[in-house]
Each structure stands twice: as C-alpha cells, then as structure tokens.
All heavy atoms as an XYZ file, in Angstrom:
699
protein
N      26.795    -12.735      3.522
C      27.493    -11.604      2.980
C      27.501    -11.703      1.462
O      27.566    -12.782      0.891
C      28.921    -11.573      3.517
C      29.683    -10.348      3.133
S      30.919    -10.066      4.378
C      32.311     -9.699      3.428
N      27.428    -10.565      0.810
C      27.391    -10.528     -0.638
C      28.725    -10.990     -1.227
O      29.769    -10.933     -0.574
C      27.075     -9.114     -1.104
N      28.664    -11.436     -2.460
C      29.874    -11.862     -3.146
C      30.803    -10.656     -3.321
O      30.355     -9.547     -3.599
C      29.483    -12.431     -4.510
C      30.605    -13.114     -5.223
C      30.131    -13.788     -6.489
O      29.085    -14.461     -6.443
O      30.801    -13.620     -7.509
N      32.086    -10.876     -3.166
C      33.053     -9.777     -3.248
C      33.075     -9.216     -4.668
O      33.159     -9.957     -5.640
C      34.458    -10.250     -2.831
C      34.462    -10.577     -1.340
C      35.507     -9.206     -3.153
C      35.771    -11.097     -0.825
N      32.986     -7.903     -4.764
C      32.993     -7.208     -6.039
C      34.433     -6.790     -6.365
O      34.887     -5.716     -5.985
C      32.072     -5.985     -5.951
C      31.894     -5.280     -7.279
O      32.597     -5.646     -8.255
O      31.059     -4.367     -7.348
N      35.144     -7.654     -7.072
C      36.554     -7.390     -7.345
C      36.747     -6.184     -8.256
O      37.789     -5.518     -8.172
C      37.245     -8.622     -7.950
O      36.519     -9.051     -9.097
C      37.330     -9.743     -6.931
N      35.778     -5.895     -9.115
C      35.901     -4.700     -9.966
C      35.894     -3.438     -9.116
O      36.693     -2.529     -9.329
C      34.768     -4.642    -10.992
C      34.904     -5.703    -12.070
O      36.042     -6.173    -12.307
O      33.883     -6.056    -12.675
N      34.964     -3.365     -8.140
C      34.897     -2.194     -7.256
C      36.191     -2.071     -6.461
O      36.744     -0.979     -6.329
C      33.702     -2.322     -6.312
C      33.445     -1.098     -5.497
C      32.590     -0.094     -5.790
C      34.068     -0.744     -4.248
N      32.632      0.869     -4.811
C      33.536      0.504     -3.849
C      35.013     -1.339     -3.426
C      33.912      1.145     -2.671
C      35.406     -0.691     -2.256
C      34.851      0.544     -1.897
N      36.675     -3.200     -5.956
C      37.902     -3.195     -5.147
C      39.093     -2.753     -6.004
O      39.925     -1.959     -5.553
C      38.132     -4.580     -4.511
C      37.019     -4.847     -3.483
C      39.510     -4.674     -3.869
C      36.967     -6.269     -2.979
N      39.169     -3.234     -7.230
C      40.277     -2.852     -8.105
C      40.245     -1.354     -8.404
O      41.290     -0.686     -8.376
C      40.220     -3.659     -9.402
N      39.047     -0.820     -8.670
C      38.939      0.622     -8.934
C      39.324      1.433     -7.703
O      39.995      2.458     -7.808
C      37.528      0.973     -9.403
C      37.222      0.496    -10.810
C      35.920      1.059    -11.350
N      34.784      0.828    -10.479
C      33.980     -0.236    -10.523
N      34.211     -1.188    -11.410
N      32.969     -0.348     -9.706
N      38.919      0.960     -6.516
C      39.256      1.675     -5.282
C      40.758      1.595     -5.000
O      41.375      2.593     -4.611
C      38.462      1.091     -4.101
C      38.715      1.771     -2.803
C      38.271      3.225     -2.855
N      38.668      3.901     -1.635
C      39.114      5.146     -1.566
N      39.159      5.898     -2.638
N      39.469      5.668     -0.418
N      41.354      0.424     -5.210
C      42.798      0.278     -5.000
C      43.563      1.190     -5.958
O      44.545      1.833     -5.569
C      43.214     -1.183     -5.197
N      43.104      1.279     -7.182
C      43.751      2.156     -8.161
C      43.629      3.617     -7.720
O      44.601      4.375     -7.809
C      43.103      1.956     -9.537
C      43.767      2.742    -10.638
C      44.921      2.267    -11.252
C      43.241      3.957    -11.064
C      45.538      2.983    -12.264
C      43.858      4.687    -12.068
C      44.998      4.193    -12.675
O      45.617      4.913    -13.671
N      42.452      4.007     -7.234
C      42.261      5.384     -6.755
C      43.176      5.678     -5.572
O      43.765      6.766     -5.488
C      40.802      5.610     -6.370
N      43.314      4.722     -4.663
C      44.218      4.904     -3.525
C      45.661      5.062     -3.993
O      46.413      5.894     -3.473
C      44.099      3.724     -2.550
C      42.780      3.612     -1.805
C      42.687      2.262     -1.097
C      42.620      4.749     -0.819
N      46.049      4.254     -4.973
C      47.398      4.323     -5.525
C      47.667      5.700     -6.132
O      48.707      6.310     -5.902
C      47.552      3.217     -6.562
C      48.835      3.214     -7.327
C      50.072      2.910     -6.848
C      48.996      3.501     -8.705
N      51.004      2.985     -7.858
C      50.361      3.348     -9.013
C      48.118      3.851     -9.728
C      50.872      3.542    -10.297
C      48.619      4.044    -10.999
C      49.990      3.903    -11.274
N      46.673      6.197     -6.891
C      46.831      7.528     -7.494
C      46.868      8.625     -6.431
O      47.628      9.581     -6.552
C      45.698      7.802     -8.481
C      45.873      7.072     -9.784
C      44.894      7.534    -10.833
O      43.738      7.858    -10.489
O      45.290      7.566    -12.009
N      46.017      8.500     -5.378
C      45.989      9.504     -4.316
C      47.341      9.601     -3.597
O      47.708     10.664     -3.118
C      44.895      9.180     -3.298
C      43.495      9.425     -3.805
C      42.430      8.908     -2.854
O      42.759      8.514     -1.705
O      41.261      8.883     -3.257
N      48.063      8.493     -3.515
C      49.359      8.484     -2.844
C      50.501      8.890     -3.776
O      51.666      8.841     -3.387
C      49.645      7.100     -2.251
C      48.853      6.807     -1.008
C      49.331      5.546     -0.304
O      50.427      5.025     -0.630
O      48.599      5.086      0.576
N      50.174      9.275     -5.003
C      51.218      9.703     -5.925
C      51.832      8.580     -6.732
O      52.972      8.680     -7.182
N      51.124      7.478     -6.877
C      51.539      6.322     -7.673
C      52.870      5.709     -7.222
O      53.788      5.512     -8.023
C      51.605      6.701     -9.150
C      50.287      7.181     -9.700
C      50.432      7.578    -11.136
N      49.137      7.993    -11.665
C      48.951      8.386    -12.903
N      49.968      8.425    -13.746
N      47.766      8.741    -13.304
N      52.984      5.382     -5.939
C      54.241      4.800     -5.455
C      54.413      3.355     -5.926
O      53.440      2.630     -6.131
C      54.090      4.858     -3.937
C      52.617      4.751     -3.719
C      51.992      5.493     -4.868
N      55.649      2.948     -6.084
C      55.954      1.563     -6.483
C      55.913      0.648     -5.259
O      56.280      1.045     -4.155
C      57.353      1.479     -7.098
C      57.422      2.126     -8.469
O      56.371      2.191     -9.136
O      58.519      2.560     -8.858
N      55.450     -0.587     -5.467
C      55.546     -1.620     -4.446
C      54.508     -1.566     -3.334
O      54.673     -2.233     -2.324
N      53.438     -0.781     -3.486
C      52.427     -0.715     -2.425
C      51.080     -1.270     -2.894
O      50.048     -0.989     -2.298
C      52.257      0.733     -1.953
C      53.517      1.230     -1.253
C      53.385      2.513     -0.500
N      52.122      2.819      0.127
C      51.791      2.524      1.391
N      52.641      1.877      2.164
N      50.630      2.894      1.869
N      51.095     -2.066     -3.943
C      49.843     -2.589     -4.489
C      49.094     -3.463     -3.487
O      47.870     -3.398     -3.409
C      50.090     -3.340     -5.793
C      51.037     -4.493     -5.657
N      52.406     -4.320     -5.671
C      50.810     -5.811     -5.488
C      52.988     -5.502     -5.517
N      52.047     -6.425     -5.401
N      49.818     -4.257     -2.690
C      49.154     -5.104     -1.689
C      48.470     -4.271     -0.603
O      47.362     -4.599     -0.172
C      50.153     -6.061     -1.035
C      50.591     -7.179     -1.971
O      49.826     -7.488     -2.906
O      51.689     -7.724     -1.754
N      49.134     -3.204     -0.191
C      48.557     -2.327      0.834
C      47.283     -1.678      0.311
O      46.256     -1.637      0.993
C      49.582     -1.245      1.263
C      48.940     -0.230      2.185
C      50.786     -1.886      1.905
N      47.338     -1.190     -0.939
C      46.155     -0.548     -1.525
C      45.016     -1.552     -1.713
O      43.852     -1.228     -1.480
C      46.516      0.102     -2.864
C      47.502      1.207     -2.725
N      48.565      1.346     -3.569
C      47.616      2.214     -1.823
C      49.284      2.391     -3.213
N      48.717      2.934     -2.144
N      45.369     -2.755     -2.133
C      44.344     -3.785     -2.342
C      43.660     -4.136     -1.013
O      42.437     -4.205     -0.936
C      44.970     -5.022     -2.975
C      43.944     -6.033     -3.383
C      43.553     -7.125     -2.687
C      43.159     -6.012     -4.584
N      42.574     -7.803     -3.364
C      42.315     -7.143     -4.541
C      43.096     -5.165     -5.681
C      41.415     -7.433     -5.553
C      42.195     -5.474     -6.699
C      41.373     -6.584     -6.625
N      44.437     -4.329      0.041
C      43.869     -4.674      1.345
C      43.009     -3.525      1.895
O      41.957     -3.759      2.493
C      44.980     -5.036      2.339
C      45.684     -6.340      2.021
C      44.717     -7.510      1.941
O      43.822     -7.649      2.768
N      44.888     -8.345      0.929
N      43.467     -2.303      1.703
C      42.690     -1.158      2.161
C      41.372     -1.055      1.389
O      40.325     -0.747      1.954
C      43.506      0.123      1.981
C      42.911      1.316      2.689
C      43.837      2.513      2.675
O      45.061      2.334      2.609
O      43.305      3.637      2.752
N      41.415     -1.350      0.100
C      40.198     -1.329     -0.716
C      39.231     -2.437     -0.273
O      38.011     -2.222     -0.225
C      40.551     -1.483     -2.189
N      39.758     -3.599      0.080
C      38.904     -4.689      0.576
C      38.230     -4.269      1.885
O      37.029     -4.484      2.071
C      39.717     -5.989      0.766
C      40.071     -6.589     -0.592
C      38.940     -7.000      1.606
C      40.989     -7.787     -0.522
N      38.985     -3.661      2.790
C      38.396     -3.195      4.059
C      37.316     -2.150      3.806
O      36.266     -2.164      4.445
C      39.482     -2.640      4.975
C      40.287     -3.708      5.673
C      41.143     -3.143      6.793
N      42.091     -2.134      6.339
C      43.284     -2.395      5.828
N      43.686     -3.651      5.701
N      44.096     -1.421      5.455
N      37.562     -1.248      2.850
C      36.557     -0.226      2.519
C      35.294     -0.883      1.974
O      34.171     -0.503      2.336
C      37.122      0.763      1.499
N      35.453     -1.892      1.111
C      34.301     -2.587      0.547
C      33.525     -3.329      1.639
O      32.286     -3.282      1.662
C      34.754     -3.570     -0.532
C      33.610     -4.245     -1.220
C      32.888     -3.766     -2.257
C      33.046     -5.514     -0.885
N      31.907     -4.657     -2.593
C      31.982     -5.731     -1.764
C      33.343     -6.468      0.085
C      31.213     -6.886     -1.713
C      32.571     -7.613      0.129
C      31.518     -7.815     -0.766
N      34.233     -3.990      2.553
C      33.573     -4.714      3.648
C      32.823     -3.748      4.571
O      31.710     -4.046      5.006
C      34.591     -5.531      4.438
C      35.112     -6.728      3.675
C      36.271     -7.432      4.363
O      36.872     -6.838      5.292
O      36.584     -8.565      3.961
N      33.412     -2.608      4.850
C      32.745     -1.597      5.678
C      31.493     -1.099      4.989
O      30.435     -0.963      5.603
C      33.696     -0.418      5.955
O      34.853     -0.920      6.630
C      33.028      0.655      6.797
N      31.600     -0.840      3.705
C      30.459     -0.366      2.919
C      29.343     -1.412      2.903
O      28.169     -1.083      3.076
C      30.944     -0.035      1.508
C      29.875      0.407      0.578
C      29.119      1.539      0.661
C      29.438     -0.277     -0.591
N      28.249      1.586     -0.390
C      28.423      0.482     -1.173
C      29.819     -1.469     -1.210
C      27.778      0.099     -2.341
C      29.174     -1.836     -2.372
C      28.166     -1.062     -2.924
N      29.690     -2.673      2.716
C      28.696     -3.749      2.702
C      28.026     -3.905      4.063
O      26.810     -4.102      4.146
C      29.343     -5.069      2.274
C      29.650     -5.145      0.818
C      28.402     -5.098     -0.027
O      27.456     -5.844      0.183
N      28.398     -4.192     -0.982
N      28.804     -3.821      5.137
C      28.238     -3.947      6.483
C      27.268     -2.802      6.762
O      26.198     -3.008      7.333
C      29.349     -3.964      7.527
N      27.634     -1.616      6.335
C      26.769     -0.461      6.530
C      25.469     -0.607      5.746
O      24.384     -0.328      6.253
C      27.500      0.812      6.096
O      26.649      1.922      6.182
N      25.592     -1.076      4.510
C      24.398     -1.270      3.682
C      23.492     -2.346      4.279
O      22.263     -2.192      4.294
C      24.810     -1.651      2.261
N      24.067     -3.415      4.784
C      23.273     -4.485      5.395
C      22.561     -4.003      6.652
O      21.388     -4.301      6.866
C      24.164     -5.678      5.748
O      24.683     -6.250      4.582
N      23.272     -3.248      7.475
C      22.664     -2.726      8.701
C      21.523     -1.770      8.378
O      20.459     -1.816      9.007
C      23.713     -2.018      9.555
N      21.715     -0.933      7.374
C      20.669      0.002      6.974
C      19.444     -0.752      6.480
O      18.316     -0.410      6.831
C      21.193      0.949      5.880
O      22.304      1.667      6.400
C      20.126      1.924      5.440
N      19.660     -1.785      5.687
C      18.555     -2.586      5.168
C      17.811     -3.285      6.303
O      16.579     -3.299      6.330
C      19.085     -3.624      4.160
O      19.738     -2.933      3.095
C      17.956     -4.469      3.597
N      18.554     -3.842      7.252
C      17.914     -4.526      8.381
C      17.081     -3.556      9.207
O      15.956     -3.875      9.603
C      18.972     -5.184      9.265
C      19.631     -6.382      8.623
C      20.818     -6.882      9.414
O      21.026     -6.412     10.559
O      21.545     -7.734      8.886
N      17.618     -2.373      9.463
C      16.875     -1.377     10.240
C      15.627     -0.932      9.491
O      14.559     -0.781     10.086
C      17.752     -0.167     10.563
C      18.883     -0.468     11.493
N      18.731     -1.141     12.686
C      20.203     -0.190     11.391
C      19.897     -1.264     13.281
N      20.822     -0.695     12.516
N      15.749     -0.743      8.195
C      14.602     -0.323      7.394
C      13.531     -1.415      7.384
O      12.337     -1.121      7.531
C      15.037      0.007      5.970
N      13.949     -2.653      7.215
C      12.986     -3.756      7.215
C      12.266     -3.855      8.554
O      11.063     -4.104      8.608
C      13.687     -5.068      6.887
C      14.117     -5.173      5.436
C      14.985     -6.373      5.147
O      15.414     -7.073      6.096
O      15.255     -6.607      3.960
N      13.009     -3.643      9.652
C      12.400     -3.688     10.981
C      11.377     -2.563     11.143
O      10.284     -2.778     11.653
C      13.486     -3.595     12.051
C      12.963     -3.855     13.441
C      14.046     -3.909     14.511
N      15.396     -4.149     14.016
C      16.414     -3.310     14.207
N      16.256     -2.202     14.861
N      17.611     -3.597     13.749
N      11.728     -1.363     10.683
C      10.792     -0.236     10.806
C       9.551     -0.444      9.948
O       8.437     -0.125     10.359
C      11.492      1.071     10.430
C      12.483      1.553     11.473
C      12.936      2.966     11.218
N      13.475      3.167      9.886
C      14.755      3.031      9.548
N      15.638      2.702     10.471
N      15.169      3.241      8.318
N       9.731     -0.992      8.756
C       8.591     -1.258      7.874
C       7.679     -2.295      8.505
O       6.451     -2.138      8.525
C       9.081     -1.713      6.484
C       9.737     -0.546      5.760
C       7.928     -2.289      5.666
C      10.496     -0.947      4.507
N       8.265     -3.352      9.045
C       7.474     -4.407      9.686
C       6.712     -3.841     10.882
O       5.532     -4.122     11.071
C       8.386     -5.549     10.134
C       7.648     -6.725     10.701
C       8.610     -7.846     11.057
C       7.871     -9.013     11.648
N       8.780    -10.100     12.013
N       7.387     -3.012     11.674
C       6.747     -2.406     12.841
C       5.592     -1.504     12.418
O       4.515     -1.529     13.022
C       7.774     -1.610     13.640
C       7.247     -1.040     14.922
C       8.350     -0.310     15.677
C       7.828      0.308     16.954
N       8.880      1.038     17.674
N       5.784     -0.742     11.369
C       4.730      0.161     10.883
C       3.541     -0.625     10.344
O       2.390     -0.242     10.545
C       5.283      1.079      9.810
N       3.809     -1.736      9.673
C       2.711     -2.548      9.131
C       1.918     -3.229     10.241
O       0.718     -3.421     10.116
C       3.267     -3.596      8.180
C       3.687     -3.018      6.863
C       4.163     -4.073      5.919
N       4.532     -3.471      4.647
C       5.342     -4.031      3.777
N       5.868     -5.213      4.022
N       5.629     -3.426      2.650
N       2.604     -3.609     11.320
C       1.930     -4.289     12.423
C       1.204     -3.331     13.360
O       0.351     -3.755     14.131
C       2.929     -5.124     13.225
C       3.432     -6.314     12.437
O       2.780     -6.766     11.499
N       4.594     -6.814     12.789
N       1.552     -2.066     13.317
C       0.910     -1.091     14.201
C      -0.537     -0.887     13.755
O      -0.847     -0.840     12.575
C       1.657      0.233     14.149
N      -1.404     -0.787     14.740
C      -2.817     -0.562     14.434
C      -2.987      0.878     13.950
O      -2.437      1.803     14.539
C      -3.664     -0.801     15.667
N      -3.749      1.074     12.887
C      -3.975      2.442     12.428
C      -4.779      3.211     13.480
O      -5.707      2.682     14.073
C      -4.761      2.285     11.130
C      -5.329      0.908     11.180
C      -4.433      0.096     12.073
N      -4.388      4.424     13.710
C      -5.096      5.224     14.704
C      -6.277      5.913     14.044
O      -6.183      6.400     12.919
C      -4.161      6.281     15.308
O      -3.647      7.085     14.243
C      -3.018      5.632     16.058
N      -7.369      5.932     14.756
C      -8.578      6.577     14.262
C      -8.671      7.959     14.882
O      -8.628      8.109     16.093
C      -9.820      5.747     14.641
C      -9.865      4.381     13.993
C     -10.075      4.478     12.494
O     -10.703      5.416     12.021
N      -9.534      3.524     11.765
N      -8.785      8.974     14.039
C      -8.931     10.342     14.512
C     -10.402     10.701     14.391
O     -10.990     10.565     13.326
C      -8.075     11.315     13.664
C      -8.261     12.735     14.113
C      -6.623     10.904     13.729
N     -11.025     11.138     15.499
C     -12.429     11.533     15.411
C     -12.612     12.636     14.373
O     -11.749     13.486     14.176
C     -12.759     12.045     16.808
C     -11.696     11.481     17.687
C     -10.509     11.266     16.832
N     -13.755     12.613     13.707
C     -14.028     13.578     12.645
C     -13.959     15.010     13.163
O     -13.515     15.914     12.458
C     -15.395     13.301     12.034
N     -14.394     15.230     14.408
C     -14.370     16.589     14.945
C     -12.937     17.096     15.081
O     -12.655     18.262     14.831
C     -15.079     16.641     16.295
O     -14.421     15.781     17.203
N     -11.991     16.228     15.454
C     -10.594     16.635     15.591
C      -9.939     16.843     14.235
O      -9.162     17.770     14.051
C      -9.810     15.603     16.388
C     -10.140     15.588     17.864
C      -9.307     14.559     18.604
O      -8.233     14.172     18.084
O      -9.734     14.141     19.680
N     -10.247     15.991     13.269
C      -9.611     16.135     11.964
C     -10.118     17.381     11.255
O      -9.371     18.049     10.549
C      -9.842     14.895     11.104
O     -11.226     14.738     10.855
N     -11.363     17.726     11.451
C     -11.895     18.935     10.833
C     -11.284     20.177     11.477
O     -11.041     21.182     10.808
C     -13.417     18.971     10.951
N     -11.023     20.115     12.784
C     -10.441     21.252     13.480
C      -8.984     21.451     13.078
O      -8.463     22.568     13.125
C     -10.542     21.061     14.986
N      -8.327     20.387     12.662
C      -6.926     20.486     12.289
C      -6.740     21.163     10.932
O      -5.688     21.683     10.639
C      -6.301     19.104     12.267
N      -7.784     21.161     10.112
C      -7.691     21.779      8.793
C      -7.933     23.273      8.931
O      -8.977     23.705      9.394
C      -8.722     21.160      7.822
C      -8.659     21.836      6.479
C      -8.491     19.670      7.699
N      -6.947     24.064      8.517
C      -7.076     25.509      8.617
C      -7.632     26.050      7.310
O      -7.291     25.561      6.236
C      -5.706     26.148      8.882
C      -5.123     25.785     10.208
C      -3.819     26.463     10.564
C      -3.075     27.136      9.465
N      -1.820     27.747      9.859
N      -8.450     27.086      7.393
C      -8.927     27.716      6.152
C      -7.756     28.439      5.483
O      -6.792     28.814      6.140
C      -9.989     28.699      6.634
C      -9.668     28.946      8.061
C      -9.003     27.704      8.569
N      -7.829     28.653      4.174
C      -6.733     29.327      3.488
C      -6.563     30.757      3.993
O      -7.526     31.408      4.389
C      -7.135     29.302      2.022
C      -8.547     28.862      1.973
C      -8.890     28.252      3.284
N      -5.338     31.221      3.946
C      -5.024     32.557      4.420
C      -5.565     33.606      3.448
O      -5.443     33.452      2.233
C      -3.515     32.712      4.547
O      -3.198     34.041      4.820
N      -6.165     34.680      3.950
C      -6.695     35.716      3.058
C      -5.578     36.565      2.451
O      -5.827     37.333      1.541
C      -7.590     36.555      3.970
C      -7.068     36.339      5.347
C      -6.510     34.938      5.331
N      -4.370     36.433      2.904
C      -3.269     37.249      2.396
C      -3.005     37.022      0.915
O      -2.657     37.944      0.201
C      -1.975     36.923      3.135
C      -1.943     37.419      4.518
C      -0.638     37.008      5.121
N      -0.242     37.937      6.136
C       0.895     37.898      6.780
N       1.756     36.961      6.466
N       1.176     38.768      7.696
N      -3.130     35.805      0.477
C      -2.806     35.488     -0.904
C      -3.913     35.833     -1.889
O      -3.716     35.799     -3.092
N      -5.083     36.150     -1.433
C      -6.205     36.414     -2.327
C      -6.176     37.861     -2.803
O      -5.844     38.783     -2.074
C      -7.513     36.180     -1.600
C      -7.736     34.739     -1.269
C      -9.138     34.581     -0.776
N      -9.120     33.546      0.251
C     -10.062     33.371      1.141
N     -11.089     34.184      1.180
N     -10.001     32.403      2.014
N      -6.607     38.075     -4.039
C      -6.760     39.425     -4.583
C      -8.180     39.901     -4.371
O      -9.117     39.109     -4.432
C      -6.485     39.434     -6.075
C      -5.067     39.203     -6.415
C      -4.892     39.367     -7.883
N      -3.485     39.219     -8.230
C      -3.031     39.336     -9.437
N      -3.847     39.571    -10.440
N      -1.748     39.205     -9.671
N      -8.284     41.154     -4.135
C      -9.606     41.730     -4.020
C     -10.131     42.019     -5.396
O      -9.439     42.554     -6.245
C      -9.562     43.016     -3.191
C      -9.194     42.776     -1.758
C      -9.230     44.055     -0.993
C      -8.840     43.813      0.456
N      -8.866     45.039      1.233
N     -11.378     41.663     -5.591
C     -11.976     41.912     -6.912
C     -13.100     42.871     -6.799
O     -13.749     43.074     -5.880
C     -12.452     40.605     -7.518
C     -11.275     39.718     -7.836
C     -11.748     38.429     -8.498
O     -12.821     38.413     -9.118
O     -11.027     37.450     -8.392
C-alpha cells in the first residue's frame, strides 16, 4: 500500500469540517472519515491498475489475427458521392 498522504487527508478533513458548518469538537471524526476516503481511493486506484495491467498482458500475449487480403479490401468502403461537388 502506498504511503499515507497526510496533506490530502488534512485537506479532505478540512473540507468535511467546512461542509458540516465548522462544528467544534469533531476534528477526530473528520480526520477518520478523511482517512477512510483516502484508503478507498487508494484501493480503487490499485484495483484499476491491476485490471489494466492484466488486460495489457493478455493483449500482448494474444496472437495477432491475420485478415485475408480479400476480406480487408471488402471491408473498405468507397467514399460517399454525397459530399462531392459536381464540376
């Protein structure tokens, strides 16, 4: 797990404090809630990275598919005559 970013947590705790109308005596609650938010964010980022790495590895290991020239040529459509001006 990444090192705890106390600056991010402090900014989030301050934002929570302001959102609640700046109440007295709830600094511990805001700090703990900010820590949970940071941990959730880190877990989500780690999971996303792991999934992306797995997909990249799978794509690199997959054999490239060969499309016959006749099929690839048939897939290319000629340009539409609608956009051309008559001269």
